N, C-alpha and C positions, 0 to 999 in steps of 0.2 A: 688601748686601755691601760691605765696605771692603777695598781693596787698598792696603797701606801698605809703605813701604820698610823702616823700622826698627821694632823691637819696641814702642817707646813712641808711635809716630806717631799711631795711631788714638786713643789715650787723650788725648794733649794737644791734638790737632787736632779731634777730633770725638767725644770721650768722652761729653759731655752729650747730644748728639744721638742717639748710638747707644743710650744708656741709656733715653731717652724713647721710642724706637722699640720697644725690648725691653719697656718697661712696658705698651705698648698691645697687646702680643701679636705683634708682627712677629718673624719669624725673622731673626736677624742673624748673618752669618758674617764673620769677620775673617781676612784673609790677610796674612801678614807675609812679604815677599819675601827679606829678608836675615837673617842671624843676629845682626848688630849687634855682633859681638865686636871687629871691627877699628876701628870709629869711635865706638861708643856704649857702651863699657864702661870706666869710668874706671880700674879697676885694671889692665886689660889695656893701656890707653893709657899709663899710668904706666910699665909694664914696657917698652913700646916706647921711651919717652922715655929711660929709664935703660939701654937696650941689653940688656934681659933677654928672651931669646926665650921664648915660651910653650911649655910642654911639651904634647904631644898629649893626654895623659890629663887634664891640668888644663884644657885647652881644652874637652874634653868635659864636664867637671864644670861649668865656667863657662857653657857653652851650656845645660845642663839647668837651672841656677839662673836664668839670664836668661829662659828660656821660662816657667818656673814663675812668675816675677814677673809676666809678661804675663798668664798664665792667671788668676792671683789678682786682678790689677787688672781684667781684663775681667769676672770674676765679680762684682766690686763693682758693675759697670754692668749686670749681668743678661745678659751675653753669654757663652755657653758654647761656641759653635763657633769655635774659634781654630785656624788652620792655619799651619804654619811651612814655608816652602819652603827655607830655609837656604842661599840663595845668598850668596856673599861680598859684604861691603859695602866692601871695600877699593877697588875701582873698579867700581861697580855700573852696568852698561850694559843697554840693552834688547837682549836676545839672543833667538834662536829658542827656546832651551831655556826661558827665562823666560816667553816668550809662551805656549808650549805648556803649561807648568805651571799658569799662571793660567787658561788656556782650559779645561783639564780640570776645575778646580774650578768654574768658571763654568758649564760644561755640567751638572755635577752639581747645583749649587744653583739655577740658573736665576733669578737675582735680578731683581726689578723695578727696584731702584735700585742704583746704584754710587756709592760715595764714594772718591775718591783724591786724590792731590796734583795741583796744576796742572802740566800737562806743559811749560809755558813758565816755570816757576819759575827765577829767575836766568837767563832766556833759554835754559834747558836746558844751560847751560855750567858750572854750579857742580859741585863734587865731592861734594855731599850725597847724590846718587843718587836723590833724589826724582823728578826728571823722568824718569829711566830706568824707574822702576816705573810711573809714570803712563802713559807712552807704551806700555809693554808691556801695561798693562791695557786701553788703548784698542784695541790690535791684537789682544789676546786676545778682545775682544768680537766683532771681525770674524771671527776664526777659529772661535770657539765657535758662530757662526751659519752656518758653512759647511756644505755637505751632509754632509761626513764627521763633523761633530760634532752637527748639529742634527736629523738624520732621525728620531731616536727621541723627540724632544720635541714633536712635533705641529706644527712649523713656527713656533712663537711666537719672535719675536726678543727677545733679552734682553741686557742690561738695557734697559728702556724709557727711562730718564733717568739722566744722570750728573751728579754734583756734584763740583766741585773745591774742596778746602779753600783758605782764603785766608791761612793762616799762612805766614810766610816761613821758608824753611829757613836762610837767612843774611840778614844785613843789609849789603848792598854797593851799589855804584853800579848794578849790574845789576838789583837789586831795583826801583829807581826806573824802569827802562826798561819794565817790565811793569805790567799793571793788576792790582792786588791788592785792589780794593774789591769787597765782596760784593754779589751780586744778592739773596741770601736770607740772612736772619738768623734763627737759631733761639734763642729764649729758653730758656736752660738754668738759670735761677735755681732751679728746683725740683730739679735734678739736680746742682748744683754741689758739694754736700757729698759725693756719691758719687764725683764726678770727682776731688776732692781726695784722697779715700781711695784711689782707684785709682792716682793718681800716687804716693802714699806707698808703694805696693808696689814701685816701680821703683828699688830700692836701687842697682843697678849703673849706673844712668844719672843719678846726681846728684840726683834729684828729691825724695826724701822730706823732710818737714818744711817749713821756712820757704821754701825755694826753690820748692816746688810752689805755695804760696800766693802768692808773689810773681809767678810765671808767670800764675796765674789772674787776678790783679789787672791785670797789664800787658796781657795778651792778651784774655781774655774780658770783663774790666771795660771795656776800651776799646771793644770791639765793641758793647757794649750802651749805652754812655754817652749818645750823642745820641738814643737812642730810649727813654730812661728805663727801661732794663732793668738789673737788678743785674749779670747775666752773660749773655753770648751767644756763639754760634759763627757764623762767617760762611762762606758758600759761594758759588761762582759756578756758574751753570747752563751745561751743555754745549749744550743746545738751549733755545729759548724755550718757556715754557708757553703752551698754546693754549686760548683761551676763545671763547665765542660772544658774550660781553659783557665790557666792561672790569670787572675785579674791584675791589672796595673792600676795602682792607686793614683788618681789624678793629682791629689795634693802632694804626695811624696815625690811624684815626677816633677811637679812644679818647683818644689824646693831644690831638687837636684839640678834643674836646668835654668834657674833664675839667679842672677847675681845676689850674693849674700846680703849686701846692703839693702836691696829691695825686699828680700824675704823678711829681714829684721824689722822693716817699717811696718809690716803686717801686725807685729806684736803691739804696736802703739796705735792701731787703728781706732781703738775706743779706750777711754779711761773712765772707769766707773766713778772715780772720785769727783769727776766733773758733772756727773748726772744728778 
């Protein structure tokens, strides 16, 4: 289950990872907490800048188009269960209503894994709303496991593990105050083509065409660079993984035992500019 603030967040932050989970048969649910019209719709933003108030009926049309973009994009990734809570993104805060809305879906889905934003993004002070959604998701986990929510589910606590995306919502001095380095890196080289196509669906949020490919190079290319991966997505673990013996990472072992020329070829396995 992925709980995201804005309609495009799951695709650009974890789209490749979600696609690969869907590929192996995992059930994937995406929850979008805001409608994104106030801050993530370029036509609506231009109207605000020009002092043109949006008409209610046009807002409804814009909302429908924006949600369909997300549905189409997630379908590219093999994810069909997409749910929209439609809270305002003008000043998105962690509220009781938001917590209960997420907890209700969490109780229905009972996910093993949860992906969301880092609750300390920009120290929780920026106006992106990401941290508000993340904090609400964490509190929804507590609520969904309370007696009033959990009695019908046999007592299993869910989700078992939480992963925070390492993408920055903004690039400011506050970004440098927090730790944004991943504990877990997912190789998405095999799903990057579908991620680009999913980004191409997001017409209202600037992404289609060259910008989507530039984003993939700048973000996913950088995440994989030092590990000889064409493209990767990074995550931070909420709790440590538990083992009985120290694990050996297969990819790091491969890098150490394979000729450098061969490992470097892995970086060029896919080029998004050709997609």
